[in-house]
N, C-alpha and C positions, 0 to 999 in steps of 0.2 A: 194706291196699294191697299189690298185687303188681306188681313192676316187670318189664317184658318187654324194652324197648329192642330191638326187632326189626321187621323188614319183615313186614307182614300183608296178606293179601287185601283187596280193596277194601270188602267188605261186613262185615268183622269188626267195626268200630266200631259199625255199625248193629245187628248181632247182639248185641253186648255191652250196648248201651243198651236193647235190648227185653227184657232179662232182669232183671225185678223191681227196677227202679230203679238198676241199676248205671251208673256213669259211667266214661269213660276219657279220657285226654288222649293226643291224636295231634298230629303235625305232618307237613308235606310236606317230603320230602327234596330236596336239590340233586342234580343228575345224577350227579356223581361219587360222592357217598355212596349214592345209589340203586343204582348199578352195583356198588359194593362190597357192599351188602346183598343184592343179587341173587346175587352170587357165594357169599356165606355161605349164603344160602337154598339154592342149588343143592347145596352140600355137605351141608346138613341134610336136604334131601329125598333125596339119594342114600343117605345113611346110613339113613334110614327105610326105603327100598326094600330095601337089602341086609339089613336086620334082619328085615323082614317078608315080603319077596318079593311084595308085594301090587301088582297092576296099578294100583290107585288112586295109589299113590306115584309110578308112571310118569307118571301124568296131571299130578301136581304138578310132576314134573321138566319135563315139556313146557310147562307154563305158565310156569315160570321161564325156560326156554330162549327162549320167544317174547318174554318181556319183555326179556331181554338183547339179543335181535335188534333190537327196537324201539329200545332205547337206543343201539345201535350203527348205527342207520339202515340195517339190512339187512332187506329184506323176506323173508317166509317163502319165497316163490317164489325168490328169489335164493339163500337158504340151501339150498333143495332142489336147485338147479342145482349148488352147490358140493358137496353131498353125492353127487349123481349122477356129477360129474366124478371125485371120490375113488373111487367104485365102479369107474368106467371104468378108472382108472389103477391102482388097487390091490386092487380086489375089495371084496366085502362080507364077511359072516361066515357065510354060508349053509351053507358046506361043513364047518363045525365043525373047521377044521384047527388042530392044536396043534403048534407048532414046538418040537421038542425040542432040537435043536442045529444048529450050522452049522460045518463044517470049512473053515477058509480055506486049507488045503492047505500050510500052512508047517510 
């Protein structure tokens, strides 16, 4: 028996049980534990992306992001509005600007 104790995608238990008689134990988390697990999963997926550079890992990050928004009762459309507002106020990252230093004149 291998212990995981982690958030998994919805179809993982079905995939496990379809594999030659394997069984698994699952439970449904409460919202606060779910959000904490999503935050942990976000870190895990980011680490996987940074290590591999694979676009597939970005898709995993997006899925976790969407789940966090749902828990926080923020629609993806509202999130997009927030993103666009930040772009309008502070810009995006398209120009590849690397800030080296700032002299405050003192």
